[in-house]
N, C-alpha and C positions, 0 to 999 in steps of 0.2 A: 450426098449427105442424106441420111435417113430422116424420117419425120421427127423422131424423138430428138435428134441432134439439132434439127432446124428450130424446133420449139425452144430447146434449151438456149440456143444462141439468141433468139428473139427476147426471151425472158432476161437473159444476162444483159443484153443491150439496153432494154427498158429499165432494168434496175440501176445500171450505171448512169443512165440519163437522169433518173429520179434522184439518185444520190448527188449528182452534179448540180441539179436544180436546187436541192435542199441546201447544199453548201453555199451556193450563190445567193439564195434568199436570206440565209442566216447572216452572210457577210454583209448584204445590203442593209439588213435590219440593224446591224451593229452601230450604224451612224446615229449620233445623238440628235433628238428632235428638240431638246430643251437644254439650256445652259444657265448657270447662275454665276455671277461675278460680283464680288468675290464669294467663295463658298466656305463652308466650315461652320464653326459654332456661332450662334446668334443669341441675342436677347431681344425681348419685345415687351412693350408697355402700352397699356390702354387705360384711358380715364373713363369712368362711368359706364362700364358694360352693363347690359340688362338681359334678363332672361324672362320671357313672358309666356304664360300658359293662359287658357281661357279665363280662369278665376283668380289668378294671382300674378304679381310682377315682382321679380327679384332684382334689386338694384345694388351694385357694388361701387365703392369709391374708385377702385382701380383693379387692374389685373397685371400680373407679370409672368412671362413665359420664357423658356429657354429650350434650345434644341440645336439641330444641325441641318444644313442645306447641302445637297450634293452638287458637285461641279457640273454634272451633266446627267441626263436621263433620257432614255429613248422615247417614252410615252408621257412623261410628266407625272405619272401617278406615283405618289410617294417620293417626290423630289425633295421633300423636307420632312423631318421628324420634330414634333413637339414632345420633348422628354419630361419637362416639368411645367406646371402652370399653377399659379396661386391667384385666388380672388380675395381682395382685401376689403374688410369692413362692409359686409353685405347684410341687407335686411329686406324683409317683406312687411310692408305696412308698419315699419318701425320696430319689428321684432327681428333680433339678430339671427342670421343664418350663416352656416359655413358651407363652402363648396370645395370639394376635394376631387382629385384625379384618381379614379379607381384603377385604371389600367393605362399603360403607356407602351409605345408612343402613340400620340395622335398624328395622323398623316396629313401633310400638305400636298395637294394635288393641283398641278397646273393643267388646264384643259384647253384653252384657246385664247388668242389675242382678241380683245374687244374691237370689233370692226368700227365702232363709233368713237373709240378712244384708244389709239395704238399704244399709249403709255400703260394701259391696264391689261393685266392677264387674268382672265376669268378662271376661277378654281373653287376648290372645296377644302375644308378641313374634315377628314373622315376618321373612322375608328375611334370616335369620341366615346368615352366612358367616364361619367362623373356622378358624384353623389352629393345631394344637398340635404341639409338637416338643420332644424331649429326646434324650438319648444313645441312638442307634440306633433312634429311634422318631419317626414323624411321621404326621399324618393331618389331613384336613379334615372339618369338620362343617357341614352346611347344613340349613336347614329352619325349623321353627317350634316354640316352646315355649309352654306354657300356664300360666295362673295367674289372678291377680286384682290389682286395685289397691284398697287399703283407704283410703277417704277419711278415716276417723277417725284413722289412724296415719300417713298419708302414705307408705305402703310399697307398692312394686310387688313382689309375691311371685311367684316362679317356683316351681311346686310339684312339678316332676318328673314330672307326668303326661303321657300321650300318647306316641305313637311316631313323631313327625314330625321329630326331629332325628337325622340319619343320617350315619354315617362314610363317607368315600370317600378315594381316593388314599392308602390306609393302607399304611405300611411300618413295622411295629412289633413284630417278633419274635412275631407271633401274639397279642399282648395286645389290639390293636385290629385288626379286619378290616373290609373293605368291607361295607357293609350293616348294621353294628352300630348298634342304636338306642341313643342316649344319653339319660340322665336328668339334667337340669340342675336344681339346687336353689339358690335364692338369694333373699334379701330385701333389696331396694334401697330405702333411704330417699331420697325425692325432695325436692329443695329448689329453689325457683324463685330464679333469680339476682337478679331485680328486688326481691324482698321478703324473702328468707330464710325464707319459709314454704312449706309443702307445698300443692300444688294440690288442687282438688276437681273430680272428673270427674262429670258428671251429665247427665241427660236433662231436657228442658224440663218 
């Protein structure tokens, strides 16, 4: 066999091995790392959610959300969608404010099981885009909030940690300024539409 033929054979063998490895890796990665039981449409309700920036605090009587949860997902990112969310009877220092969803869906991300409490799945709500407005004041908030889902209680808890929810397009008499980091606190009880029960999020 001449040199050119030998090289072609080596390249062909290497390519075949690479293709085989790629297929094997893809097949291995197809197994789900997260599951939700039951899955499908859900509603969620929170009493007394708050949004705090350095110079102002927004308080709402309640909040209601709706969306869908996947039955399984390989990495947990985007395992759920929040398609609608309402904030009811909100105010800043007694002045009425409205909070609206600018873009949807907001994403529910499962990240890891809490080593200190196996009933809790640490996660985020990401792709948030919201608008707040009141008399002489408006601002947008975009980013991610952090917390956990408690399988034993059926609660999605946003715990106010992190610095990834940020104000922009602010015109608010100095109470909210561009770049302000917001702290969002809420506990949403999640109910599946099909069963009236709360879902369980778990790893295999």
